[in-house]
C-alpha positions as CSV (number, residue, x, y, z in Angstrom):
1,M,135.9,138.8,54.4
2,T,139.1,140.5,53.5
3,Y,139.2,144.3,53.4
4,T,141.8,146.7,52.2
5,T,140.9,149.9,54.1
6,V,139.5,148.5,57.4
7,L,140.6,145.8,59.9
8,T,138.2,143.6,61.8
9,E,138.6,141.8,65.1
10,I,136.4,140.0,67.6
11,R,137.0,140.3,71.3
12,G,134.6,138.2,73.3
13,H,131.1,139.4,72.3
14,V,132.4,142.6,70.7
15,G,133.1,143.2,67.0
16,I,135.7,145.8,66.3
17,V,136.2,147.6,63.0
18,T,139.4,149.7,62.7
19,L,139.7,152.4,60.0
20,N,143.0,151.7,58.3
21,R,144.1,154.5,55.9
22,P,146.8,156.0,58.2
23,Q,148.6,157.6,55.2
24,A,145.4,159.8,54.8
25,M,144.6,160.2,58.5
26,N,141.7,157.7,57.8
27,A,139.9,160.1,55.5
28,F,136.8,158.4,54.1
29,N,136.9,157.5,50.4
30,I,134.1,155.5,48.8
31,L,135.9,152.2,49.2
32,M,136.5,152.7,52.9
33,L,132.9,153.8,53.5
34,N,131.6,150.7,51.7
35,E,134.0,148.4,53.5
36,L,133.2,149.9,56.8
37,F,129.5,149.4,56.4
38,D,130.0,145.9,54.9
39,A,132.0,144.9,58.1
40,L,129.4,146.4,60.4
41,E,126.6,144.6,58.7
42,A,128.5,141.3,58.8
43,F,129.0,141.8,62.6
44,D,125.3,142.8,63.0
45,K,124.3,139.4,61.5
46,N,126.8,137.4,63.7
47,E,124.8,135.9,66.5
48,T,127.9,135.6,68.8
49,I,128.4,139.4,68.7
50,S,126.3,141.7,70.8
51,A,128.0,145.1,70.5
52,L,130.1,146.9,67.9
53,I,133.0,149.3,68.0
54,V,134.5,151.5,65.3
55,T,137.9,153.1,65.9
56,G,140.9,154.6,64.2
57,N,144.3,155.1,65.6
58,E,145.7,157.3,68.4
59,K,146.3,160.3,66.0
60,A,143.1,160.2,64.0
61,F,139.7,158.6,64.2
62,A,139.0,160.0,60.7
63,A,140.0,163.4,59.5
64,G,137.1,163.8,57.1
65,A,136.3,162.8,53.6
66,D,139.0,162.3,50.9
67,I,139.0,165.7,49.3
68,K,141.1,164.6,46.4
69,E,138.3,162.2,45.4
70,M,135.7,165.0,45.5
71,A,137.5,168.1,44.4
72,D,136.4,167.9,40.7
73,A,133.1,166.2,41.3
74,T,129.8,167.5,39.8
75,P,126.4,167.3,41.6
76,V,125.4,164.5,39.2
77,Q,128.5,162.5,40.1
78,M,128.0,163.0,43.8
79,I,124.4,161.8,43.5
80,T,125.1,158.9,41.1
81,E,127.9,157.6,43.3
82,G,125.7,157.9,46.4
83,R,128.3,159.9,48.3
84,V,125.8,160.8,51.0
85,E,123.3,158.0,50.7
86,V,125.9,155.3,51.7
87,W,125.8,156.8,55.2
88,D,122.2,155.7,55.6
89,R,123.5,152.2,56.1
90,I,124.5,153.0,59.7
91,R,120.9,153.5,60.5
92,Q,120.1,149.9,59.6
93,I,122.5,148.4,62.2
94,K,120.4,146.9,65.0
95,K,123.1,146.3,67.6
96,P,124.7,149.2,69.5
97,V,127.6,150.9,67.8
98,I,130.3,152.6,69.9
99,A,132.8,155.0,68.5
100,A,136.2,154.8,70.2
101,V,137.8,158.1,69.3
102,S,141.3,159.3,69.7
103,G,142.9,162.3,67.9
104,W,141.0,164.1,65.1
105,A,137.4,163.4,64.2
106,L,136.7,166.0,61.6
107,G,134.1,166.4,58.9
108,G,132.8,163.0,57.9
109,G,134.8,161.5,60.8
110,C,132.7,163.7,63.2
111,E,129.6,162.9,61.3
112,F,130.2,159.2,61.6
113,V,130.8,159.6,65.4
114,L,127.4,161.4,65.6
115,S,125.8,158.5,63.8
116,C,127.0,156.0,66.5
117,D,125.0,155.2,69.6
118,M,127.7,156.0,72.2
119,V,131.2,157.5,72.2
120,I,134.3,156.7,74.2
121,A,136.9,159.5,73.7
122,S,140.5,159.6,74.5
123,E,141.9,162.7,76.2
124,S,143.4,163.8,72.8
125,A,140.1,163.6,70.9
126,K,139.0,166.6,68.9
127,F,135.7,167.0,67.1
128,G,134.9,169.4,64.3
129,Q,133.0,170.2,61.1
130,P,135.5,172.3,59.1
131,E,133.7,171.9,55.7
132,I,133.1,175.7,55.6
133,T,136.9,176.2,55.1
134,I,136.8,174.4,51.8
135,G,133.6,176.0,50.5
136,V,131.0,173.4,51.4
137,I,128.9,172.3,54.4
138,P,128.5,169.0,56.2
139,G,126.5,166.6,54.0
140,A,126.2,163.4,56.0
141,G,124.1,164.6,58.9
142,G,126.5,167.0,60.7
143,T,124.2,170.0,60.8
144,Q,121.2,167.9,61.9
145,R,122.7,165.5,64.4
146,L,124.9,168.1,66.1
147,A,122.0,170.5,66.5
148,R,119.9,167.8,68.1
149,L,122.7,166.8,70.4
150,I,124.5,170.1,71.5
151,G,121.9,172.8,70.5
152,K,121.7,175.4,67.8
153,N,124.2,178.0,68.9
154,L,127.2,175.8,69.4
155,T,126.3,173.9,66.2
156,M,126.2,177.2,64.3
157,E,129.7,178.0,65.6
158,M,131.1,174.6,64.7
159,V,129.6,174.6,61.2
160,I,129.9,178.3,60.3
161,N,133.1,179.2,62.2
162,N,135.1,176.0,62.4
163,R,134.9,175.6,66.1
164,T,136.4,172.4,67.4
165,L,135.5,170.6,70.6
166,S,138.1,169.0,72.9
167,A,137.4,165.7,74.5
168,N,136.3,167.3,77.8
169,E,134.0,169.7,75.9
170,A,132.5,166.8,74.0
171,L,131.8,165.2,77.4
172,Q,130.4,168.4,78.8
173,F,128.0,169.0,75.8
174,G,126.9,165.4,75.6
175,L,128.8,164.2,72.5
176,A,130.9,161.7,74.5
177,N,130.0,159.2,77.2
178,R,133.5,158.9,78.7
179,V,136.9,160.5,78.4
180,V,139.8,158.2,79.1
181,P,143.6,158.2,78.8
182,V,145.0,157.9,75.2
183,E,146.9,154.7,76.0
184,G,143.9,152.8,77.1
185,Y,141.1,154.2,75.1
186,L,140.3,151.1,72.9
187,D,140.5,148.8,75.9
188,A,138.1,151.1,77.8
189,A,135.7,151.0,74.8
190,V,135.9,147.2,74.7
191,A,135.1,147.0,78.4
192,F,132.2,149.4,77.9
193,A,131.0,147.3,75.0
194,E,131.3,144.1,76.9
195,E,129.2,145.5,79.7
196,I,126.5,146.3,77.1
197,A,126.9,142.8,75.6
198,S,126.1,141.3,79.0
199,R,122.5,142.7,78.8
200,A,119.5,140.9,77.2
201,P,120.2,141.1,73.5
202,M,116.6,141.6,72.3
203,A,116.0,144.3,75.0
204,V,119.1,146.1,73.9
205,R,117.9,146.2,70.3
206,M,114.5,147.4,71.3
207,A,116.0,150.0,73.6
208,K,118.2,151.4,70.8
209,D,115.2,151.6,68.5
210,A,113.0,153.3,71.1
211,V,115.7,155.9,72.0
212,N,116.4,156.7,68.4
213,A,112.7,157.4,67.9
214,A,112.9,160.3,70.3
215,F,115.1,162.2,67.8
216,E,112.8,161.6,64.8
217,T,109.3,162.0,66.1
218,T,107.0,164.1,68.3
219,L,106.6,163.0,71.9
220,T,103.3,161.4,71.2
221,E,104.7,159.3,68.3
222,G,107.8,158.6,70.4
223,L,105.8,157.2,73.2
224,K,103.9,155.0,70.7
225,A,107.3,153.7,69.4
226,E,108.4,152.9,73.0
227,K,105.2,150.9,73.6
228,R,105.8,149.0,70.3
229,N,109.2,148.0,71.6
230,F,108.1,147.4,75.2
231,Y,105.2,145.0,74.8
232,P,106.8,142.4,72.5
233,L,109.6,141.8,74.9
234,F,107.1,139.9,77.2
235,S,107.0,137.2,74.5
236,T,110.7,136.5,74.8
237,E,112.5,133.9,76.9
238,D,114.9,136.5,78.1
239,Q,112.1,138.5,79.7
240,K,111.0,135.5,81.7
241,E,114.5,134.5,82.6
242,G,115.5,138.1,83.6
243,M,112.5,138.6,85.9
244,Q,112.8,135.1,87.4
245,A,116.5,135.7,88.0
246,F,115.6,138.9,89.8
247,I,113.1,137.2,92.0
248,E,115.6,134.4,92.8
249,K,118.5,136.9,93.3
250,R,120.8,135.3,90.8
251,K,122.5,136.3,87.5
252,P,120.3,135.8,84.4
253,N,121.4,133.5,81.6
254,W,120.4,135.3,78.4
255,K,119.7,133.3,75.3
256,G,118.8,136.1,72.9
257,K,115.3,134.7,72.4
């Protein structure tokens, strides 16, 4: 497909979506959000792709939502246009999604990063929820995902007092998996994604589902979700191949079945 606000690329078994509104520091408007999720969903259905990356440019991952598009909106317009509901599409992606972040990830940009499964940050990355400075609050999961990830007090400071986190702080508080030099951040994310893509595809999907359950249920229900993902893997060809390869001390040949 051809998009106007995002670019797509395939490297090996990794699908890359690049946010491409540099004139607006990649601020999310409705068009870009829909194109972003369309691209991710297309990659999710592509059997040759095993991991996904979303990135921006060195100066900005995404500097929030397009304020000009929302400034005069009414609650009815916001609801009718699905301004928040469109974000639910990220939850339907079955393959792991990695955010490769350099520069600013603010507001909706930070919320999208929080929606991803893992984060590779360049040394220049900065994360924040500055909605309070324009008279609103995060509306696409920022208050909830941040609190679950970094705790109540720091989330309060970010949401109420416009605290930003540096890349190293993001790593310290568990928001980022790696911090790498700016000049190689996307290559580092691709290498990270390729490593994930080398795993058994069905097991990766089941693992993602099981881990996500930990943030949405009690421990008892989470353990049930883990079992629901664990047992069916013993019906897959990859489970048989993986265990046999381990016994034979060789590299497994995954088939995704």
